[in-house]
C-alpha positions in Angstrom: 0.0 0.0 0.0 1.2 3.5 -0.8 2.7 5.7 1.9 3.8 9.3 1.9 6.3 11.0 4.3 5.5 14.3 5.9 8.2 16.3 7.7 6.5 18.1 10.6 7.4 20.3 13.5 6.0 20.3 17.0 3.6 23.1 17.8 4.6 25.0 21.0 1.8 27.5 20.9 -1.9 26.8 20.5 -4.9 29.0 19.8 -6.4 30.9 16.9 -3.7 33.6 16.8 -0.8 31.0 16.6 -2.7 28.9 14.0 -3.4 32.0 11.9 0.3 33.0 12.0 1.3 29.4 10.8 -1.2 29.6 8.0 0.1 33.0 6.8 3.6 31.3 6.5 2.2 28.5 4.2 2.0 26.0 7.1 -1.0 23.8 8.1 -1.6 22.9 11.7 -2.6 19.3 12.5 -3.1 16.8 15.3 -2.2 13.1 15.6 -4.5 11.2 17.9 -5.3 7.6 18.7 -1.9 6.7 20.1 -0.6 7.0 23.7 -0.5 10.8 23.4 -1.9 13.5 21.3 0.7 15.2 19.1 0.1 18.8 17.9 2.2 19.7 14.9 2.5 21.7 11.7 3.9 21.1 8.2 4.1 22.8 4.9 0.7 22.9 3.1 2.4 21.3 0.0 3.4 18.3 2.1 -0.2 17.3 2.5 -1.2 17.5 -1.2 -0.4 13.9 -2.1 -2.5 12.7 0.9 -5.4 15.1 0.5 -5.9 15.5 -3.2 -6.2 11.8 -4.2 -8.9 9.1 -4.3 -6.4 6.5 -3.1 -6.3 5.2 0.5 -2.8 5.5 1.8 -0.7 5.8 4.9 1.2 8.9 6.1 4.5 8.6 7.9 4.6 11.8 9.9 8.0 12.6 11.3 7.7 15.1 14.2 10.1 15.8 17.1 12.5 12.9 16.3 9.7 10.3 16.2 7.8 8.7 13.4 4.0 8.2 13.4 2.2 5.9 11.0 -1.2 7.5 10.4 -4.3 7.6 8.2 -6.2 10.7 7.3 -9.2 11.2 9.5 -10.6 14.7 8.9 -9.8 17.9 7.0 -10.8 21.5 7.3 -10.7 24.0 4.4 -11.1 27.8 4.3 -14.6 28.6 3.2 -13.6 31.4 0.9 -10.2 30.6 -0.5 -10.6 26.8 -0.4 -7.1 26.4 1.2 -6.4 23.5 3.6 -6.5 24.9 7.2 -6.3 21.9 9.5 -5.6 18.2 9.3 -6.6 15.4 11.8 -4.6 12.2 11.5 -5.3 8.9 13.3 -2.2 7.0 14.6 -2.3 3.3 13.8 -1.7 1.1 16.8 -1.4 -2.6 15.9 -3.7 -4.1 18.5 -6.4 -1.3 18.3 -9.2 -1.3 15.7 -9.6 1.7 13.5 -12.5 3.0 11.4 -11.4 3.9 7.9 -13.1 4.7 4.6 -11.8 2.4 1.9 -12.5 3.0 -1.8 -14.3 0.4 -3.9 -12.7 -1.0 -7.0 -15.1 -2.4 -9.6 -13.9 -5.3 -11.7 -15.4 -7.2 -14.6 -18.1 -6.2 -17.0 -21.7 -6.6 -15.8 -23.9 -9.1 -17.7 -26.6 -6.4 -17.7 -24.3 -3.9 -19.5 -23.5 -6.5 -22.1 -27.3 -6.8 -22.6 -27.5 -3.1 -23.3 -28.0 -1.6 -19.8 -26.1 1.2 -18.2 -24.0 0.7 -15.0 -24.8 3.2 -12.2 -22.4 3.3 -9.3 -24.0 4.7 -6.1 -21.1 4.4 -3.7 -17.4 5.0 -4.1 -16.2 3.8 -0.7 -17.1 1.7 2.4 -16.7 2.6 6.0 -15.0 -0.3 7.8 -13.6 -1.2 11.2 -10.5 -3.3 11.3 -7.0 -3.8 12.7 -4.3 -1.7 10.9 -2.6 -4.8 9.5 -5.7 -5.6 7.4 -6.0 -2.1 5.8 -5.6 -2.2 2.0 -5.8 0.3 -0.9 -9.3 -0.8 -2.0 -12.1 -3.3 -1.7 -12.8 -5.2 -5.0 -16.3 -5.6 -6.1 -16.9 -8.1 -9.0 -19.7 -6.9 -11.3 -19.6 -9.9 -13.7 -22.9 -11.5 -12.5 -24.8 -8.2 -12.2 -27.9 -8.5 -14.4 -30.2 -5.9 -16.0 -32.3 -4.1 -13.3 -30.4 -5.7 -10.5 -28.3 -4.3 -7.6 -25.2 -5.1 -5.7 -25.7 -4.1 -2.1 -23.3 -3.6 0.8 -24.2 -7.0 2.2 -23.0 -8.6 -1.1 -19.4 -7.3 -0.8 -16.9 -9.9 0.4 -14.7 -7.9 2.8 -12.5 -10.4 4.8 -11.3 -9.1 8.2 -13.5 -6.0 7.9 -16.5 -5.1 10.0 -18.5 -3.0 7.5 -20.2 -0.1 9.2 -22.5 1.0 6.3 -26.1 -0.3 6.3 -26.2 -3.7 4.6 -29.2 -2.9 2.4 -27.7 0.2 0.7 -27.1 -0.4 -3.1 -23.5 0.0 -4.3 -24.1 -0.4 -8.0 -26.9 -1.3 -10.3 -27.6 -1.8 -14.0 -30.5 0.2 -15.4 -32.3 0.1 -18.7 -31.2 2.7 -21.2 -33.8 4.8 -23.0 -33.0 3.0 -26.3 -33.4 -0.4 -24.7 -36.8 0.6 -23.3 -37.9 1.9 -26.7 -36.8 -1.4 -28.4 -38.7 -3.4 -25.7 -41.8 -1.2 -26.3 -41.7 -1.7 -30.0 -41.3 -5.5 -29.5 -44.4 -5.5 -27.2 -46.4 -3.4 -29.8 -45.7 -5.9 -32.6 -47.1 -8.8 -30.6 
């Protein structure tokens, strides 16, 4: 699984004034929690770009104060006007402690309903799961090969080993719907009979 390295510095001051001053210097304040202690740090805004502006699920190795923390992205805050990153929350991965993560779905195969002229509609792009850090992976594969016309694949149909899926089991992930052309052809076929 992909990993990026972020060089950070410990924050000595806290509060709005200190955070505003950091942001004016092109820095982004952040916090690492979930481990034995909470770590307040800051890093260059550009260091977070590969972690924030991607659809991939990946680790962040944050090096702060001579220590290295293996983390995943938990929350982000952006400036409402300028759309700049203003704060980052990271969750430290502790081996014997379960974490909640949002893992992207990767669709494989061509649905049987699509081959029959239908259109694939994806309704979810990721699943929220609870698992141990050693089981985290880049994506969860969903095989669409047996998906028929006017059928759904639901959360409960996904094979996610070692994951406790938090999403509701009845939510559809993907479906194959009839296209307008297919409906018209079917209507013509019924009219001829």
